[in-house]
N, C-alpha and C positions, 0 to 999 in steps of 0.2 A: 761439652752440656755443660751449662750453668751451674754453679754449685748451689741455687736453688733448687734446684729439682732432684740433688744428691741425697743422700743421707746426711743427718746432722754432724756425721764426725767426717765426712769426705773432705780431702784437699780441696781448698779452690784452685780452680783455672787460672792459666796465666792472662786470659779475660778479664776475669773478674777483680784481679790484682790491677791490670790497668783501670778497668772500671772505677775502682776504688781513687788511684789516682787523679783522675779526672774530677772525679766527685768531690775532692778533697781540696781540687784546684778551685772548683767553682765555688765551693764555701768559702775558700781563704777569701776569694774576691769580695763575698758578702760583708764577711767579719773585717777585712781590711778596708772596706768602704766606710765601715762603721765608725772606723777609727784614724782614718787618714787625714780627716778635713781637723782634726784639732790642732797641729801643730800649725796647718795654714790659717787656722782661722783669726788669728790677728790681721793677716794681711787684708784676707776677705772682709772684716770688720772695715779696716780702712778704705779699702779699693770702693766699695758697695754702701759704706756709710751705714754698717747696722749698729743696733744698740746692742745692749747684753742680754735683753729679752729674744731679739731676733737672732743674736748668735747661738743662743739655747734651742732656739727651733730648728737651727741648719741641723743642730747634731739629733734632738729629740726627737724630732717630727719623725725621721728615718726609723728612729727605733720604736717608737710608739705604735706606729702605722703598720710596722712588720709583726709587731707581738699581737695588733689585734687581727691581722688577717691570717697568721699562722695556722689557726684553728680551723680556718675555713678552708685553706690551701691544703692543709695534709689531709684531709676528707677527700677534696678534689683528687687530689695524687691516688689516694688507694682506688678511687673508681675511675679515673679515665687513664691510670698508667703513670707511675713515677717518672719515667724517663720523658715522656709526651710533656707533662707540667715543668721538668726542668729545663726542658727547650723552649720553651714558651717564656720561662723566668729569664733564661738568659737573653735573649731578644727585647724584652721589656727593659730590663735593669741595664741594657748597652745603650738603646733609646733614652732613658732618664737621665744618664752619663753624659750623652751628647748634649741635652736640653740644660744640665748642670754646669757644663763646661763655656754655655754661651750665654748664662747668665750675667744681667746688668742692672739688677735691682734686687731686693730683698724676698719681694712676693715671689720672684721666678726662680729664683734660686731654691727657696723653701717648697715651692712647687713641685720643681724638679727632682727634689729629694723625697717626695712622695712616690713619683713614678718609681724611682729606684727601690723604692721599700716595697711597691708592689709587686716588681720582679723579684727581688730578694724573699717575700713571701712565698712565691713558686718554688725558688731554687732551694730552700733551707730544708722544708721537709722532705722533698724527693732525695736528698742526699742520703740522709739518717736513716729514713725508712727502706731506701734500697740495699745501704749497707748492713743493717739489722734482718733483713731478708735474705741475700745473699751470703754473708759469712755465719756459719754455726760453727757450733762446739768450741775447741780451743782457739780456732783462728776468728771468730768472734770478738774475743778478748781483743787480740793485737789490731782487729781493722778499726775496735773503737776508740784504740790507743791512740791510734793514727789519727782519728776522727778529732779527738779532743785535744792532741798537740796542734793539730791546723788552727783550731779555735784559738787556743791561746797565743800560739804563735805568730798567726794572722795579724791579729790583735794588737799585739805587743809592736810589731816592726811597722804597723802602720803609721806612727807618727815620723820614722825614720826617712818612710817612702815619702809623707807629706813635704818633709822639710827639703828632700833631696830635689823633688819635682818642682815644688814652689820656687827655690833659690836658682836652680839651674835651667831652668825652663819659666813657668810663671803658674800661679793658683791653678788654673781652668786644667792643667796638666794632671790634677790628681783625679780627674775626672775623665779625661781622654784617654790615659792609659787605660781604661776599660775596654774600649772598643776593641782592639788588637787582639788582648787576652781573650775576651769574653767570645770573639770569634773563632777561636783556635779552641777554645774548651766546646764550643757548639760542633764544630765539625769531630772532633775526638770522641764526643759523647754519641754520635751516630753511629760510631763502630764498636763501640766498647761496653757502652751502659745496658745492661738488660732492661727490660720493660714488666717491670713487675707490678702485681696489685694487691690490693688488700681483699680481705674473705668475706668482707661485714656486708651483707646482702639486704639491710634494713632498709625501707623505701624513703623517699624523703630528701629534701636537703633543706637544711636547719640554716633558712636567712633570717629568723627573728633572733635567734642566738647569734649568729654574727653580728646583727646590726646591735644588740646590746653591748656583747663585746668590747664592739669596735666604740662606742658612746662612752662606757664607762672609764676603759681604757684612757680615752682621749680627753675625756674630762678631769680624771684625775690629773693628769701630765700637765694640764691647762692651768689647773688650781697652783699647781708646785712652781710652775715657771712665772706665770702672770701675777702669783702673790705679792712679791716684794715692790711691784711696778702701780698695781691695780688696788692693793691695801688688801691686808688679811681677813678684815673686818668692814671697816668703813672704807669707803673709795678714798684713793689718793690720787686717781688720775683718770680720766676718759676712755672709755672702752666703746669701739666701734666695731660692728660687724655687719655685712652687708648692707651699708646704708644706713642701719638701726644704731643709736648712741645710746650708750649707759653711763646718765649725768653722775658727775661726782657729788651733785644734791641728793642722790638718791639714799637710803636708810642703809643700806647692804651693799657691798663690794660686790662684782660678779662671783670673785674667787669663792665665797663660802658656798655658793649657789652651785657653782659648777661642783665643788666637793660632795654636795648634795645628791646631785644629779650625777655624780659616780658612784656612790655609796648604792642609791635607788638602784641603779641600771646592772650593776655588779649581783647585787643580790637579786633581781629579777632574773639575769643571765644564769646564775646557778638553780632559781627555782626551775626556770624552762629546761634546763637539759636535764633535770631529775624528772619532769614530766616527759620528755621527748624519751628517758630510757623505760618510764614506765608503760607507755605505749607502744614501746619496740619501733619507734622511728628513729632515724639517724638523728643522733646529737655530735656537736661539735665536740663538747668535752665529755668522754666518760667519766663520769664522779666514781665508776666503782674501780677503777684504777688507783685512786687514791687510797683504797683500802689496803694495797700494799705499802708497807712502810717503808721498804727500800725507795719507793718511787717516790713518795711522798715527801721523805726528810731529804734526797738526794736533788729534789727540786727545792727545796727551802733554802738548801747548801747553793746551789748553782744561781739562785737568784742573788744570793748574798755576793756572792763571789764577782758577777757583773755589776753590781752596783759599787763594789769598791774601785773594779777597774776603768769605769767611764767613769766615774768621780774624778780619776787621777787623770784620764786623758784630756777631760776639758779643762781642769785647773793649773795642772802643772805647764803646759803650754803658754797659757797667758801669762803665767808668774815668770816664767823662764826669758821671753821676749819681751813682753812690756816691764816688768821689772828689773829684772836684771840685764836686761838690753843685749841678749844673744840675739843673732839671726836665725833665721827657721832652721836653718841646717845645723847650726849649734846646739839649737832647742831638740831638733832630730836625733842628734848624736848624744845627746845627756839621755833623752827616752830610750833609745834603742838599749841602753844597760837592761831596760825591763825585757826586752826582746832577747837579748845573749842568756840571760836568766831563764827565761820561760824554756827556748830551744834547747838549753843543757839540760833541765830538770824533765822535760818533755819526753826525750831524748832516754832517758834511764829511769824515768817512771815505771815502767813495763817490768823491769829488773826488780824496782825497790817492790812494788805490787806484788810481785812472785814471791818474794820472802816474808812482805809483810800483811798483805791481801792489799784489795782495792781499795777498801774503806779507811783503814790506818794511813793509806797514802795519802788520801784526801786531807785526812786529818792533819797530818805534818804539813802539806801544803797550805792548809787555813792558817796554823801556827805561824809561818813563815811571812806568810801575807799580813797579818795583824803585826809580827813583828817588825816589816819592811815600812809599812805605813805609820808606823806609831813614830819610828828614828826619822823618818823621814817629814813627818810635821814638826819635829823638836828641831831639825837642821836648819828647814827654810828660814831664809833673813836677808836683807840687805843686799849685803853683799855676798852671800854664801857662795862659793866655787862651783862650776858645774859639776866636777868630778867627785865632790863631795854628796852632790843631789843624786851623782849615779849610783852610789853604793848601796844605800838601801834599797834603790830602784831594783838593782840586780838581785836583793835579797826578797824582794817583793814578787819579782820575776823566777825565781825558781821554785816558789811556793804555788805560784800562779799555773805555771806548766804542772807543776805534780796534781794539783787538784783540777784541772780542765781536763788533761789527760784520762784519768782515771775515772771521772765523774760520769762519763756519758754510759758506758757499760754497767757499771752499779745501778744509776736509775733504771736501766733497763732490763736489767737481769732477769726480773721476775714477770717480764711485760711479753704474754703471748704473740706469737708471730704475727697471727691476723689482726692484731691490735696495733701491730709496728707503728704505721703511718699515725696514728691518734696518738702515741705514747711519743714518738718523737717529736710530733709537732706540738705536743701540752709542752717537752720540755725545752724545746726550742721558744715556745711565748713565753717559759717563765724565765729564760735567758735575755730575752728581749725587753721583759718589763723591765728586769733589773738591770739593763742597759739605759732604758728610759727614764727611769726611776734616779739612776747613778746621777746623770747629767741633769735631769731637772732638780734634786736635789742639791747638788753639788753646786749649782749654777745660784739657786735660790739663796743657799747659806754665804756663800761669795757674796752675792750682792747686798743680802742684810749685814754681814759683818762691813764691807766696805763702806756702808752708810756711816757707821759706827769707828771703823779705824781710820779713816782719810781724814774726816773732819779733826780727831783727837791728835793723830801726829803731827796736822798741820799747826794745830793750838799750842801743841808741845814745842814747835820749833818758832812762836812768835808769830805765828802766821795767821791772821784774824781779819775779820771783813766780809763784804758780800762778795767781793773780788775771788776770795779764795773759798767760801763756799760754793762758789759755781764751779771752782776748780775743781773740788771733792767730789760733786755731785756730775759734773763732765768726763770725770776721771770712772767713776763707778759704772755711770750708763754707757761710757765707751769699754768697759771692761779693761780698762787699762791703757788704750791707746793713745788717752792724753799725754800721759807719761811718756810714751815714744816721741810724741808732736813736741812736747815741751823742749825735751834732752835734744833733738835734733834744731831745733831755733837758738836756743843757748840764751844768750843774754840780748839775742835781738826780739823776745817773745815781749808780748805785752807787759809782762812782769819784771822786764829788766834785768838789774844784778841783782832779783830775788827769784831768778829762775831755777838756779842752783841747788838752792835751800830748799826751794819746793819741791823739786824732785827728787830730792834726797827724803823729805817728809813723806812725799807720795809713794815713793818708794818701799818705806818701812811699814806707811800703813797696809797696802797692797800684800805686801809677806804675810803681816799678823792677820789678813781676811784668809791669805792661802792656807795658814796653819790651821784657821778654826774649818773652813772645808775640808781639809784631810783628815782632821780628828773626827769630824761627823762620818765621813767614808769609813773609818776606822771602826766605828760602833758598829754600822752594817755587816764588816767584816767576823768581828765578835759575835754576834748573830749567827753567821755561816759558819763559826766555829764551833758553836753549840750546836747548830744541825748535823755538821760533820760527827760529832760525838753519837746525836741521835741516829744517823746513816748507820754507821758502825755496829751500833747495838741493833738495829733492824735486820743486817744482813747476817749478823750471827745466830741472829733467830731463824730466818730464814734459812740458812745453811743447815742449821740443827735439823730444822723439818724436813730438807730435803734427804739427809741422812736417815732420818728417823723413816 
């Protein structure tokens, strides 16, 4: 008999633990695919001729679609059965991976990432809600610890896996590797994962809520990503969609319009969800869950952690490969320091939580993350050795492992079992929103910074004129790939004997821009630290109420 049918303190069966392993590997595959692309991105940019905006969309679209769909798929999982939805997700995700591996243009790759996101949206809420339903009592904390450790560990190991596969095979293999793993997970899930369901018997399907949330999140990320190229207020470049053009002569750029649409759509979403609750119809987002302060502040903290993590994963590979001249495997090894830290702390987080409590462990983790990223921002330079980058990354990884491993259980500790699907989906949605915003914000700040630091670095080196202005813009637009090309051409480039000096200046400018992007990410982690303080306070209040 599964533990879901036993008393809350009964020990899980061997099958329950095997189910946890299968679900964790499935979740790990999804998280891994969110980060594995990062280190291979410079190669993909060069191969498919992507610009910096395309590159951001390759990462961000996956996260933003996942965020937009999770609330809907979490509800479906509660209705249809979480095992069924999990299996459907595996099939769709593998299909998207196959399409991505065969991509020959930016449009096809970005569309394939959208298919992957759809599959991931079915998988993610099914894993956590199943764990929440099956494991009870003291075993629940251990299961959540495993779940959280998988999130941080898989995200951190993604760059290393991407570097290894890209260098020893080719970049399509970062997607092809999902096929055999997905097949094994599918078969294992058939025999181990119980088909739990939610108990919310309210009628209806919240289609309007799903559309409003998708429009709101999508418009927000669009505005952040496209702002540097299209203009934050007045048009800088032409925007085309479905054959319709937004001219540069327009009074407004499409960016503030998209931002306005995001605000309106998300406000309407909240109002609509409140209405659905009032009339006792199925709602994607149970707003009353946010009356639980542990749930509210835990989600704020989780979102900020995701912003910082995915900012690093976007920016650092571009810096390591394009500016420092490392190969993809070398960049992957540097970024592996984050994985080492995450695995070490993730494994010990449970013992630390047993002594100090889960909320305090999260707080310690956030403090380490802030210190790690601030030191990293100060160390980044045109000649910084890779091992020096690895040291603060290890500290950051230690914090990431502590925070992620204990956040999950803390966020859901006060959520009733019958709402575990929606609670789990909400938490996963917040994480994905953070992931999308991390990529979008870091990419936007990197692009804006490059537009200032690159021309300044060239001017400081005495390299001025239209030719060098064009070089600076090409470097910004290509996210640094131009530096790699000039370095490879040497004196045979169009710049002749000025090539080496130009590369040196561009490297210095790219390093400065990377520092600014990392400092921006650190601000979000500071917000996360404040959220962790409030989370600890809320947890103490909740524990006091339970004791009373």
